[in-house]
C-alpha positions in Angstrom: -0.2 0.0 -0.1 1.1 3.9 -1.1 2.2 5.8 1.7 -0.5 8.3 1.4 -2.9 5.6 1.4 -1.8 4.1 4.5 -1.8 7.8 6.0 -5.5 8.1 4.9 -6.6 4.5 6.2 -5.1 5.6 9.6 -7.3 9.0 9.9 -10.1 7.1 8.8 -10.0 4.1 11.5 -9.1 6.9 14.2 -12.5 8.8 13.2 -14.3 5.2 13.1 -13.1 4.1 16.8 -14.0 8.1 18.0 -11.9 10.5 17.2 -13.4 14.4 16.5 -10.3 14.8 14.8 -7.1 13.0 13.6 -3.9 12.9 11.4 -1.2 10.6 10.8 2.7 10.7 9.8 4.3 7.8 7.4 7.5 7.2 7.4 9.2 5.0 4.6 13.4 5.3 4.8 16.1 3.2 4.0 19.8 4.6 4.8 22.9 3.0 3.9 26.6 3.8 5.5 29.7 3.0 4.6 33.3 3.3 6.6 36.5 3.4 4.4 40.2 3.7 6.0 42.9 3.7 3.8 41.4 2.9 1.0 39.6 -0.3 2.6 36.3 -0.8 3.0 35.9 -1.3 7.1 31.9 -1.4 7.3 28.8 -1.2 5.5 25.8 -1.0 7.2 22.0 -1.0 5.2 18.9 0.1 7.7 15.1 0.8 7.0 12.8 2.2 9.2 9.0 2.0 8.1 6.3 3.2 10.2 3.0 5.4 11.2 2.5 7.6 14.0 -1.2 8.8 14.8 -2.3 11.7 16.8 -6.1 12.6 17.5 -8.4 14.7 19.5 -11.2 14.0 21.4 -13.2 16.5 23.7 -9.8 18.9 24.0 -7.5 15.7 24.7 -5.2 14.5 22.1 -3.8 10.8 22.2 -0.6 9.8 20.1 0.9 5.8 19.1 3.3 5.0 17.0 3.8 1.4 15.2 5.5 -0.6 12.5 2.9 -3.2 11.6 1.1 -1.1 8.1 -1.3 -3.8 7.5 -5.0 -3.0 7.6 -5.1 -4.5 11.3 -1.8 -2.9 12.2 -3.3 0.3 11.2 -6.4 -0.3 13.1 -4.4 -1.2 16.4 -2.6 2.0 16.0 -5.3 4.0 15.4 -7.5 2.7 18.6 -4.0 3.5 21.0 -4.0 6.8 19.5 -8.0 7.1 20.6 -7.4 5.5 24.0 -4.6 7.6 24.9 -6.9 10.8 23.9 -9.5 9.6 26.2 -7.4 9.2 29.3 -5.2 12.6 28.8 -5.9 15.5 30.5 -7.8 18.1 28.4 -5.8 20.5 27.0 -6.4 23.9 28.8 -5.8 26.0 25.5 
């Protein structure tokens, strides 16, 4: 699933779970580090990071959750965790 669709589905899942409003941030990155000393490769490291953050609001309370399971079930779980965090949060005074 493409990143924009993942974010869209996560926001839909959060509002379906009870959020009044929600936003999502999706990250998918790959990094490579190569260390060379005296003309020789000392180390080569490839690393990838893929995850989703969901922030939502319910009655002036905000909640946030992050996860790396970007399946449909994973999106629902992350969104539900953000909604639960908002439900138990103190109201924002502003």
